C-alpha positions in Angstrom: 140.0 88.8 242.4 140.9 86.5 239.3 138.2 83.8 238.3 137.7 80.8 237.1 138.0 80.4 232.8 134.2 79.1 232.3 134.0 78.4 228.5 132.8 75.7 227.2 135.8 73.5 227.4 136.2 74.5 231.6 139.8 74.8 231.9 141.3 77.6 233.9 143.7 80.2 234.1 145.7 81.0 237.1 146.1 84.5 238.4 149.7 86.2 237.0 152.1 87.0 240.1 152.5 90.1 239.3 150.6 92.2 242.7 148.8 94.6 242.3 149.1 97.8 245.1 145.1 99.1 246.0 147.6 102.5 248.1 146.9 105.4 245.4 150.1 106.5 247.5 152.8 103.8 245.7 156.7 104.6 246.6 158.9 104.9 243.7 160.3 101.6 244.5 157.7 99.3 243.9 157.0 101.2 240.8 160.1 102.2 239.4 161.9 98.7 240.5 164.9 99.0 237.5 165.2 102.8 239.0 165.5 104.2 236.2 163.9 107.2 236.6 166.7 108.3 238.8 168.6 108.4 235.6 167.1 111.0 233.8 169.4 114.0 235.3 167.3 116.7 237.2 164.4 115.0 237.0 161.9 115.8 240.0 161.1 113.0 242.1 157.4 113.9 243.3 154.2 111.9 243.7 150.9 113.9 245.0 147.7 112.8 245.3 147.2 111.4 242.6 150.1 108.7 241.9 151.9 110.2 238.6 155.6 110.5 238.2 157.4 113.8 237.2 153.6 115.6 238.9 155.3 118.9 238.9 154.2 120.4 236.0 157.4 122.3 235.8 160.2 119.7 236.6 162.5 119.8 233.9 165.0 117.0 232.8 167.9 119.3 232.8 170.1 117.6 229.5 173.4 116.5 230.9 176.3 114.7 228.2 177.6 112.8 231.4 177.3 109.3 230.7 175.8 108.2 233.7 173.4 109.6 233.1 172.9 108.8 229.5 170.3 106.0 229.1 169.9 103.0 226.6 166.3 103.2 224.4 164.9 100.7 226.6 165.2 102.3 230.0 164.5 105.4 228.2 160.6 103.4 226.8 159.7 102.2 230.5 160.7 105.7 231.7 158.0 107.4 229.7 155.5 104.4 230.7 156.1 106.0 234.0 154.9 109.3 233.1 152.0 111.5 233.3 151.8 112.5 229.8 150.9 116.1 230.5 153.0 117.6 232.7 156.0 115.4 232.0 158.5 118.1 230.6 162.0 118.2 229.6 165.5 116.5 227.8 166.9 113.2 227.9 170.0 111.9 226.0 170.4 108.3 224.9 173.6 106.3 224.9 174.3 106.9 221.7 174.6 110.4 221.7 171.2 110.8 220.5 168.7 113.9 222.3 165.5 113.9 222.8 162.6 116.6 224.2 159.7 115.6 225.9 156.8 118.8 225.7 153.1 118.8 225.4 153.0 114.6 225.4 154.6 114.6 222.6 158.5 113.1 222.8 160.5 115.1 219.8 164.1 114.1 218.5 166.9 116.9 218.8 169.7 116.2 217.1 172.1 113.3 214.9 173.5 111.9 217.5 177.0 110.7 217.8 178.7 109.9 214.8 178.3 105.2 215.1 174.7 105.9 215.2 174.7 108.6 211.7 176.3 105.9 209.9 173.9 103.2 211.0 171.4 105.5 210.4 172.7 106.2 206.6 173.2 102.3 205.9 169.7 101.8 206.7 168.2 104.6 204.2 170.6 103.8 201.4 169.4 100.4 201.8 165.9 101.0 202.8 165.5 104.5 200.6 165.3 107.9 202.1 161.5 107.3 203.6 163.2 104.7 206.1 161.5 106.0 208.6 163.5 106.8 212.3 160.6 105.9 214.6 162.3 105.4 218.3 160.9 109.0 218.6 157.2 107.3 218.2 157.7 104.7 220.1 158.9 106.6 223.2 155.8 109.2 222.5 153.4 105.7 221.8 154.7 104.9 225.7 154.5 108.7 227.1 150.9 107.9 226.2 150.1 104.9 228.7 150.4 107.3 231.7 151.2 105.3 234.9 150.2 102.3 235.9 148.9 100.4 239.4 152.0 98.7 239.9 155.6 99.2 238.1 156.1 95.6 237.4 152.2 94.9 236.7 152.3 98.5 234.6 155.1 98.0 232.1 154.5 94.8 231.3 150.4 94.6 230.3 151.1 98.1 229.2 153.7 98.0 226.9 152.1 95.4 224.7 149.0 97.7 224.4 147.6 98.0 220.7 149.0 100.8 219.7 152.5 99.6 219.3 151.5 97.2 216.5 151.5 98.2 213.1 147.8 98.4 211.4 148.3 95.2 208.6 146.1 97.6 205.8 148.4 100.2 206.6 151.7 98.9 204.6 149.5 96.4 202.7 150.2 98.5 199.7 153.5 97.8 200.0 153.6 94.6 201.4 150.4 93.0 200.2 152.7 92.7 196.9 155.7 89.7 196.7 159.0 91.0 197.3 158.4 94.0 197.5 160.8 95.4 200.2 158.8 97.8 202.6 160.5 100.7 203.7 157.8 101.3 206.3 158.8 99.9 210.2 155.9 97.3 211.6 155.9 95.2 214.5 152.9 92.6 214.8 151.8 89.3 216.6 151.5 86.2 214.2 150.2 83.2 214.5 151.0 80.4 211.9 149.5 77.2 211.2 150.3 74.4 208.4 150.0 74.8 205.1 147.3 72.2 205.1 145.2 74.1 207.0 145.2 76.7 204.5 144.2 74.9 201.9 141.4 72.8 204.2 139.9 76.1 205.5 140.4 74.7 208.9 141.3 77.1 212.4 142.6 80.3 211.6 142.7 79.8 208.0 138.3 78.9 208.0 136.0 81.5 207.9 134.7 81.5 211.6 138.8 81.7 212.5 138.0 84.0 215.0 135.8 81.7 216.9 137.8 78.4 216.6 141.0 80.6 218.3 138.6 81.7 221.4 137.4 77.5 222.1 141.7 77.0 222.6 141.4 79.5 225.4 145.1 79.8 225.2 147.3 80.2 221.9 151.0 80.2 221.0 152.1 83.5 219.2 155.3 85.1 217.9 156.1 89.2 218.1 157.7 90.0 214.7 159.1 93.6 213.1 161.0 94.6 210.0 164.4 93.5 211.7 163.3 89.9 212.9 160.5 88.2 211.4 160.9 84.7 212.3 157.8 82.6 213.0 157.5 78.7 213.1 155.7 78.2 209.8 156.1 79.3 206.7 152.4 80.7 206.4 150.1 82.3 209.1 147.3 85.4 210.7 148.4 88.5 212.1 146.6 89.3 215.3 144.9 92.4 216.3 145.8 91.6 221.0 144.3 93.0 223.8 146.7 94.0 225.9 145.4 92.6 229.1 145.5 89.1 227.3 149.0 88.6 226.9 150.1 85.7 229.4 153.8 85.8 229.2 156.0 86.4 226.7 159.8 85.4 226.5 162.8 86.3 223.4 163.2 82.1 223.2 160.5 79.2 222.5 159.0 78.1 225.7 157.5 75.0 224.1 154.8 75.5 226.2 151.8 73.3 225.5 148.8 75.1 225.2 146.5 72.0 223.9 147.4 70.2 227.3 144.5 68.3 228.6 142.7 68.7 225.6 141.3 64.7 224.3 140.5 66.7 221.0 143.9 68.8 220.7 146.6 65.9 221.2 147.8 65.9 218.0 149.1 69.4 218.2 151.2 68.9 222.0 154.7 68.8 221.4 156.1 68.0 223.8 154.8 63.8 223.8 155.8 60.8 222.0 152.8 58.6 222.0 150.2 60.8 221.6 147.8 58.2 221.1 149.2 56.9 224.7 148.9 60.6 226.2 144.8 61.0 224.9 144.2 57.3 226.3 145.6 58.9 230.0 143.4 62.1 229.6 140.6 59.9 228.5 140.9 58.0 231.8 141.9 61.2 234.2 138.8 63.5 236.3 137.8 65.7 234.7 138.2 68.2 237.1 141.7 66.6 237.2 142.4 67.3 232.8 140.6 70.1 232.7 142.9 71.7 235.3 146.2 70.8 233.5 146.2 74.6 231.5 146.2 76.0 234.5 149.4 74.3 236.1 150.9 74.8 233.2 150.7 78.5 232.1 152.0 79.0 235.7 155.5 77.5 234.3 155.5 80.5 232.3 153.9 83.5 233.8 157.6 85.5 235.6 158.4 85.9 231.8 156.6 89.4 232.1 159.1 91.2 229.3 158.0 94.0 227.1 158.0 94.2 222.9 161.2 95.3 222.8 162.8 93.6 225.5 161.5 90.5 222.8 162.8 91.9 220.2 166.6 92.4 221.6 166.9 89.4 223.1 165.7 87.1 219.5 167.6 85.5 217.3 167.7 83.6 214.4 164.5 81.7 215.6 160.8 83.0 216.6 160.3 84.3 219.8 157.3 82.6 221.5 154.3 84.9 223.3 151.3 83.2 224.5 148.2 85.2 224.7 144.6 84.5 225.9 142.1 84.1 223.4 138.9 83.8 225.7 136.8 86.6 226.5 136.1 87.3 229.9 139.0 86.2 232.3 140.0 88.3 234.8 144.0 87.6 234.8 146.0 90.8 235.6 145.2 92.3 238.7 143.5 96.2 238.1 143.3 94.9 234.8 140.2 94.8 232.2 138.9 91.3 231.9 140.1 90.0 228.2 138.2 91.3 225.2 138.2 89.7 221.2 141.5 88.5 219.8 140.6 89.6 215.8 142.4 88.4 213.2 143.7 91.1 211.1 145.7 89.6 208.0 146.9 86.9 206.6 150.3 86.4 205.6 153.4 84.1 204.4 156.4 84.5 205.2 157.9 83.9 201.9 161.0 82.1 202.3 163.5 79.1 201.0 163.6 75.8 203.6 166.7 76.7 205.8 169.9 74.5 205.8 169.0 72.4 209.1 164.9 71.8 207.3 166.7 70.4 204.2 169.6 68.2 205.8 166.7 66.9 208.3 164.2 65.5 205.3 166.8 64.3 203.3 167.5 62.0 206.9 163.7 61.4 206.8 163.6 60.8 202.8 161.1 63.7 202.5 160.5 66.5 199.9 160.0 69.7 200.9 157.9 72.5 199.3 160.3 75.3 197.3 159.7 78.8 198.3 157.5 79.4 194.6 155.9 76.0 195.3 154.2 77.9 198.1 153.5 81.0 197.3 151.8 79.1 194.4 149.5 77.5 197.0 149.5 80.7 199.2 148.5 82.5 197.0 145.4 80.1 195.2 143.8 80.1 198.6 144.7 82.8 200.9 143.3 85.3 198.6 140.1 84.0 198.3 139.6 83.8 202.2 141.2 87.1 202.4 138.7 88.8 200.0 136.0 87.1 202.2 137.1 88.0 205.2 137.8 91.7 204.7 141.8 91.7 205.9 144.9 92.0 204.3 147.9 90.0 202.4 151.2 90.6 203.5 154.0 89.0 202.6 157.6 88.7 204.9 161.3 88.3 203.6 161.7 86.4 206.7 162.4 82.9 207.8 160.1 80.4 209.5 161.7 77.5 211.6 159.9 74.8 209.8 159.4 73.6 206.3 156.6 71.8 204.6 156.8 68.2 203.0 155.2 67.9 199.5 
């Protein structure tokens, strides 16, 4: 049973609208609503008393060159998550011609794919160097390792956000810890940004007690980024280590969510309030139970956004996406999953970019002068380096684009 959020603000988080079956004899329809497994040729779809897909160890995925049986990468990822890694074996082909072998709990690539795929990968290696990573096999192996879940919708959403899907900042800090150094490594982070003046003042996520500060918010807006889509809201922020069960909603677009709704001490952070003073007075006049229950209604608006990391990034275009996370511990949100755990700060980053044309145009209209790329770097270096050393976490430089700019 979902429980009310019981922390200092006493705000409630709703259970997400995902049904979890309590029966071990789940149907393929419930566990595989998109019928992804049917596209895997010759796969014996059989369920025994332990609810696993492909439960017959001898079942083979026969190679098939027909277009009807070829999968997209997203479909293959979904299929891997529905399988038992200890029993799944065979082969399958993606629509771009790449073939993969599944055996011993791992997925291995068998060929180079079609001509277009080879050209694309050749360009990547030309640009990024000979060590450019072909990580789809690794991602498919990670998806296979997540195992069979309790409900297809709940499991594919929650398990897809497992921490194994994300890069540990320390593992790439030797390259990405240097400004302007283009890394050959793939990466995938969940990030949260804050204003540059917060870094200067050492407050919020840029304080020595940053993790405690985040926990007091209940919910935080974050984004998922990788080496191809590095769009962040602000220029500076933190890289987070987020337990999978803490993910509330995931959208490739900005949800304009109001995670500070109902908090008297955070009305200045509201994004949809034109008169924040008036809003604060309205909050103060509300009965406590009404004000503290506003977050529950806000999160419920966005709970339908249950995209996987792959789906979010695939549909992210030119601006940040939005991932809502629970920052408090001990909250039962997803049926059949563990209660939420601690969100940790794993790194500090600068998205090292000049202000966008739109931000510069708006600043000109308002009569403001924006900080240049080099000016932001100087401030970041002066304040982020000692903080990172104090917290024992790395600094990472991103070569992407921020949605907002910083005025002088």
